[in-house]
C-alpha positions, -999 to +999 in steps of 0.1 A: -349-103-027-319-080-021-288-098-008-269-080+020-233-076+007-203-084+027-180-055+019-144-059+008-134-034+035-151-013+061-142+016+084-156+025+118-152+052+144-156+050+181-176+074+203-143+089+214-134+095+177-167+112+170-162+134+201-127+144+189-140+153+154-168+173+169-143+191+190-123+201+159-155+213+142-164+234+172-129+249+174-133+266+141-097+256+132-100+230+104-066+235+087-031+231+100-032+229+138-025+208+170-043+177+158-021+174+128+011+178+149-001+152+174-010+127+147+024+132+130+043+128+163+022+098+174+025+080+141+063+085+140+065+070+175+043+040+166+064+031+136+097+040+151+110+069+131+122+105+139+101+126+116+066+124+101+050+146+075+013+142+069+001+145+033-031+143+012-024+107-001+003+081-006+006+091-042+011+128-034+035+118-006+056+098-030+056+127-055+068+150-028+095+126-017+108+122-052+110+159-057+127+164-024+153+139-035+160+159-067+145+133-090+134+149-122+129+143-160+157+122-175+161+102-143+150+066-138+134+050-108+132+012-105+099-001-092+074-030-094+044-029-117+025-051-092+009-027-068-024-017-052-023+020-045-003+027-076+021+050-058+046+042-085+026+065-107+041+094-087+073+087-107+055+096-139+041+127-123+076+140-115+085+135-152+110+108-144+108+073-160+095+043-140+115+012-149+095-019-141+114-048-126+098-082-119+087-094-085+095-124-063+066-147-071+061-158-035+062-125-017+048-103-045+075-078-037+101-062-059+129-087-064+164-073-055+181-096-081+157-085-109+159-049-099+197-051-101+194-060-138+176-027-145+202-003-131+216+022-156+236+054-153+202+072-153+189+053-123+185+075-092+163+055-068+145+023-061+109+023-050+099-010-034+067-019-015+055-043+012+030-060-010-003-067+007+015-065+040+044-088+033+077-070+039+101-067+009+136-080+011+149-048+027+184-061+036+194-069+000+175-039-013+195-016+010+227-032+000+218-028-037+209+009-032+240+016-012+263-001-037+250+021-065+245+053-046+207+052-050+179+065-029+156+038-014+119+047-010+097+023+010+061+020+000+043+009+032+008+018+021-004-018+025+015-030+055+007-014+089+022-035+117+043-060+097+078-067+109+111-077+092+144-084+110+128-072+143+118-038+129+085-024+118+079-018+081+083+019+074+118+020+090+139+007+060+137+033+033+154+067+032+118+078+033+087+056+038+052+063+025+019+053+041-016+058+029-048+060+050-075+054+024-096+023+023-088-006+028-060+005+052-064-007+088-060+030+098-084+047+075-091+085+074-110+084+041-080+100+024-046+110+036-010+097+040+022+101+059+059+104+050+084+091+075+122+096+077+151+099+101+168+126+080+160+160+095+171+179+064+149+158+042+120+162+066+124+200+064+123+198+026+093+175+026+074+200+047+084+228+024+072+210-007+040+198+010+022+231+011+026+268+015+018+278+051+007+311+065+041+317+080+057+314+045+039+345+032+066+368+047+094+347+033+115+362+004+127+328-006+093+311-009+095+312-047+127+293-049+108+260-052+071+256-059+052+237-032+021+217-036-012+221-018-011+186-004-014+189+033-038+172+058-067+189+075-073+190+112-105+169+107-085+141+089-058+143+115-084+139+143-097+107+126-061+094+123-052+102+158-081+084+174-076+054+151-039+053+159-048+049+196-070+019+187-047+005+160-029-023+180-063-037+191-077-035+155-047-054+142-052-081+167-089-083+157-079-086+120-055-114+130-085-133+144-103-129+111-072-142+093-072-173+116-108-180+107-099-178+070-070-202+074-092-227+092-119-226+065-095-226+036-084-261+046-116-273+028-098-266-005-076-294-018-040-285-023-042-252-003-008-239+006-003-219+038+005-182+035+041-176+025+065-158+049+099-151+036+131-156+055+137-127+080+100-119+081+088-118+117+051-109+112+027-101+084-005-080+087-023-086+055-042-056+040-067-080+024-071-117+023-056-126-011-058-160-028-039-170-058-060-190-084-046-222-099-031-225-134-065-232-150-077-197-142-069-166-162-080-130-159-114-136-176-121-165-153-113-143-123-136-116-136-164-142-138-156-153-102-158-117-090-192-113-106-205-147-092-193-138-057-210-104-059-243-121-069-240-142-038-234-111-015-196-111-013-175-082-026-142-092-040-117-076-064-087-083-086-059-076-063-037-059-088-039-043-123-002-042-131+009-008-143+028-020-173-005-035-187-024-002-183-030+021-213-007+049-204+023+027-198+016+005-228+018+036-250+047+054-232+076+047-254+102+057-228+088+033-202+109+001-197+092-032-193+058-022-207+051-053-228+033-084-215+057-112-211+086-090-200+076-094-163+063-130-162+058-133-125+040-100-123+017-111-152+010-144-135+000-129-102-018-100-119-041-124-137-048-147-107-047-128-074-082-124-059-088-102-029-113-113-003-128-091+025-107-085+055-118-061+083-129-061+119-166-062+110-164-098+099-174-127+121-168-164+118-201-172+101-194-145+074-159-159+068-174-194+065-199-181+040-172-162+020-150-194+017-180-217+009-191-192-019-155-190-032-153-228-033-186-232-052-176-204-076-141-219-082-156-253-089-181-238-114-156-216-132-125-236-130-138-272-131-123-280-097-090-262-102-069-257-071-067-224-053-036-214-034-033-189-006 
């Protein structure tokens, strides 16, 4: 008998959203248009920044941001290897060198202290992310960047709605990057957004994003080569209607999180989710548990398979970049060997992502946690699981 699977993440659209998409289809204007402009303006207001530039993905957006900041081959950018959307790969795409620094074990975010140890004369920027929704330590990261004259890029692809020192994530970097692919709470299938308060930078980001019809008459268009990395009207329409519903969706996800917390008390030795000092609120992208010391990467893989056979989709939260083939064989990449980033390695082997979306109900969450408990007992001989 087939088992109905509880998906890791799900997207949905309201009747209003369908109507808006149908209106775009009927208009015959599917490229750059009023929906795109409205989505950019609305999202900038929601986060609290001056300028927004919609792009094809978070990775493309990061690539554009690096280019706009003049980062090129020979330059170094400090970043974490522990990441979900792998926007740090945009550093490689520019020809610059990603320099992997270790994370804070509790937050999963780039450690300012460990990043400071990686700064060299070739360092031009720091790329830090709000890992699984938990804000990075932006106050010390900003101080570090300013002290060394570095650009600060904020990867907010996993953290819609989280707050740090009274501000929304996405407001701390010279430029911040969002991604709207699954499992984002605001999902348009594909797509992303760059946010900044720097008007000159916003102009350059738009220039590098794509060649527009109005550019064809420009004699200076060839001075820098743009990408074709914009967002369609259809995608913007999906984003606009989900933006209108985003606050309510985040509240619904908080309820699912509360069900998880209640059920997780059945595990002996469970620790509550960690919130660092200065963090006001965390909106998790997925519900991530950290497996105990008896578990390794192979045990986690077995658990993922066991959970799937019981109708629950789970995933390894992170496949650290420094352990991936390209970076293991890139002689210029710093921190590529296992053991150089011990906290990244530890979380990379043990972090397990569970479903988190508004389609879940309390009975499904109870089933997920019971299945996890049974699987952990079978695989780890009763080893503890920590949130």
